[in-house]
N, C-alpha and C positions, 0 to 999 in steps of 0.2 A: 937242723932241717925241720921245718914244719910240716905237718901232715894233717891238714884240716879240711873237712868237707863242708861245702857251703851251699845252702839252699838260696836261690835268688828269685824272688817273686817278679813276675811280668804279667802284663795284659796282652793276651794273645788275640782277642777280638773283643768287640764291645760287650761289656758285661761279663767277661770270663777271664779269670787268672790261672796261671800254672806256675810250676817252679822249675828253673834250670838247677842242676846239680854239678857242681864244679869242685875242683880241688884247688885250694888257696896256694898260690905260688909264693916262693920265696920273695920277700920285698926287694926291689932294686935299691941302689945306693941311697936315694933320698925318699923312699917310701915308707909308709907306716900301715901295718895291718892292725885294723880295729875290730875287736869283737863287739858287736852291736847289742846293746842292753835294751835301748828303748828307740823306737822309730816312729815318728808321727805321720799320719796321713794328711797330706796337703790338698787344698783345693785343685791344684793342677794335676795331682794323682787322679782326682775324680773326673776331671775333664778327660784325661786319658782313659780311664775306666769306661766312660760313655762313648770312647772312640771319636771325641770332638775337640781334642786339644790341637790347635792350629799349627804347632811346631813340633808335635811328637807323634809321627805316624806309627801304627801298630805293625808288628808286636813291639813292645819297649818295655823295659824293666822300670819299675816305679820305686819311689822313696828317696828323699833327700834332706829330711829333717830327722836328725838322729844324734845320739850319744852313745858312747861306749868305752871300752877299755882297751889300751894298747896292748897287744899280745906279740907283736914282732916288729922289729925296726931294721932298716936298711943300714949299711956300714957308715954312711956319712950323716946319719941323723944325730944331731946334737942337743936339740931342745927338749926331747921327749926320752922317756924310758919306759920299759915294760912295766905295766900296771897303772899308768897314768890314766885318770879319768878325763875324757876329751869330747868335744864336739867338733864338727868339721864344716868348713865352707865349701859347699859342693860345686864349685865353679871350676870350669876348665877354659883357660885362656892361652893364646899362643906365646905372648911375651916378646913378639918381634914387631907388631904393628905399631903404628904412631901412638895410638891410645895407650897400649901396654907400656910402651918405652916412656911415656910421660906420666905413668902412674894411674891413669884413669882406665883401669882394666875392665870396668863395666862396660866400656864402649869398645871392647875388643872386636876386631872384624871378624874373628873366627870363635867367638864366644859359644860355649856349651856348658852342659851340666853333667855331672857324673852318671846320672841315671839315663840319660840319653845315649851314653856310650857303653851301656851294658852293666854298669856297676850301681845298680839301684841299692837302696838302703833297707828295702823290705827283704832282708837277708840275715844270715848268721854273721858274716864277716864282710868287710869292705877293705879295699887297698887304696890308699890316698897318698897325695903328696905332702910332705912335712910342712911347707909353708902354709897350708890351709887348715892345719889342725891346731885348735885351741884347747888349753887346759880348762877343765870345769873348775871354778872356784868352789869352796867347801859348801856355801849356802845353797848350791843347786843340786838337786837330785838328778838322776839319769833322765827321769821323764821330763823335768823342767829344762834340763840341758838340751833335749831333743827340739825345744821350742826356741832356742836361740836363733835358729834360722829364720822362722817367720818374724821374730822380733827384729832381726836385722833387716828383713824386708821392709818393715814398718819404719825403722830408723832411717833407711834410705829415702823412703818416700817423704818423711817429714822434713829431713834435712834438705831435699830438693825443693820442697815447697817453702822453706825458710820462714817457718812460722815464728812469729815475733810476739813480744809482750803485748797483751791486751787485744790481740786479734781475735776475731770471731770465726769459728771454723765448723763446717758441716762434714760429717763423714756418712757416706751412704754405703750401707752394709755392715752388719754386725757379726760377720765371721771373725776368725781369729786375728786376720790382718786388720780388719776395720777396728776392732776392739783395741788392739795394741796402737794403731795410729791415734785414736782418740785418747789413749792413755799418755802417749808420748806428746801430743799436742798440748795437753793440760800441763805437763812437766816442762814444756818449752815456754810457757807463759801465756798461752791462749787464756782469754777470760771467759770465754763461752765455747763449749765443745758439744755440739749436738750430733747425735747418731741415729740413723734411720734403720728399722728393720721390722719385719712381721713378727719375729719371735720375741715375745716378752721376757723369757728366760734369757736370751742373749743381750737384750737391753739391760736387764738388770745386772749382768756381769760388767757390762760396759760401764754403767754407772758406778758400780763398786770400784772399778779400776781407774775412774777419772773422769768419764764424761759427765757434763752438767745438765744435759737434756736428753731425753729419750723420745723418739717420735715413732710411733706404730701407725703406718699408713692406713691400716684397717680401721683406726679409731680417730686419727687426725689427719689433716691436710698439711702436707710437708711444706708447701708454699706460705700457708697461713702461719705455721708456727715460726718459720724462718723470719717472716715480716715482723712477728711480734718480738722475737730476740733482737732483731737489728733495727727496730723502729722504721721498717719498711725500706731500709737502704740495701740490704743483701749482705752475704757472707764475704769476709775477706779471702778466705781460703776454703776450697771444697776438696774432698777426696772421694773418687768413684772406686768402690771396692766389690762390685758385683759383676759387672760385664754384659749389661743389657742396654739397648738403645734408650729406654726410658730413663735409667739412671744416669746414662752419660749426659742426656740433656738436662735432667735434674741438676747435675754437678755444674752445668753451664748457666742455667737460668736462675739459679738461686745465689749467684755471685753478684757482688756490687760492681759498680763500674771500676775498671782496671783490676778486678779480682783475678784469682788464679786457681784453675781446676787442675788437679793431679789425677791422672787415670792410672789405676793400679789393677782393676779387674782384668780377668782373661775373657776375651770375647769369643764364644763358640761360633756366632755369627759376626764375622768381622766387618760386614757391609751394612752400615747404619745410615740413617738420615738425621742430620743435625740442623738446628736453627742458624744457619751461617751468618745472618744479619747481626746476630748478637755480637759477633767479634767486632763489627764495626761501630754499632750503636752504643756498646759499653766498653770497647776496647779491653775485652777480657783476654786471658791467655789460658791456654790449655797445653798441658805437658804430660808425658808419660813417665812411669817410674817402674822399673824391673830390677829384681835382684838386689845387689849390694856391692859396694866398693869401699873398702876400709871401714865398713859398718859393724863387722863382728865384735871388734874390741869395745865399741860403744854400747852394743847390745848387751854384752857381758856386764858392763858397769850398770846399765839401766835395769838389769835383772835384780839388782839389789833393791829397787824401788817398786817393781812390778811383780805381784805374786803370780807367776805363769802357771802354777799348779791349778789355779782357779778355772783355767780354760779347758782342762782335761774332764772329759764326761765318760769315756769308756776305755777299756783295755782288752786287747785280744792276744792270743798266741799267734805265732807266724803262721801256723798251719791253718788258722782260721782266717786268713787274709780276705778270702772271698766274702765271708760273712761281715767282716769289718767294713769293707768297702761298700757293701749293700746297706749296712747300718748308717753309714755316712749320708747315703742318698735317701734314706727313709725320713721323710718330713716329721713323722710321728716319734721318732726315736730319741729326740732331744740331743742328738750328737753335735758337739762343737769341735773339740780336739780328741781324736781317736789314737791311742798309742798301741803300737804293736811291740810285744815283748818276745824275741825269739827264745 
């Protein structure tokens, strides 16, 4: 019989967090209780903190990028044992709709994520289903293990874009996802990978992890640099990782004819104006990318090639969650990936 107290962080109103205190229940037959060692703040957590996430009305628990240690298992759990070091795919799907039954659970008609159901990972413990738990390889620390989730988001986007050998790619936004997308594009065979951001520090990290060109819009014109890289033709593939009207349009307008833009950013303002004629004159394609689907195993493999620790800039204790979120939103803090350690 387990007897564990659990603090679970949530956003109760814009700019304010509190903690629910619960008792961890005995795991059901196929459930696993994980003691959280490291939990990373995601961009979506920041949208929630500002009260502007389009799919997560307040109050809501936060946190879904994490790693920890198995402390209890259900009677039918067979792949895991107490003491295992793990990370978790925090998705919840029905298993009954056509998408789930054909293995494409990212398109589940009832898809959700653990934090939206009251099981946020800004906590001491979390209870999850065994099929979504992955053992951490020895080369990964708990901090790096918490970043397998955002790496999986990047894997999903790059796989959807089907980046090919020799292609030229533009990534707009050098947050963690954008930096990881750039790193994966280079490892997928892209010959040129340009990344755009106003933060030189972030651009330097992106260059270190695989990007070939860094564009700072305060110093360079994005369109001019793209023209130079592509001899005026335009990029084969672009990735929008910011969530603004301007960057959405950049992702479209920097494409060559028949190019593909993949939209990854979360739009706090979902109603934007785009140059619709571009679809016709250049026969471009625009697609979205959200979450993951069979991408965690690939991310774990790719973590052998990408030093995830380089993304981590700050660590805080769980009780300082408010300060950690404020630090993420402070433009002068230099925060990229902030880790919470209960």
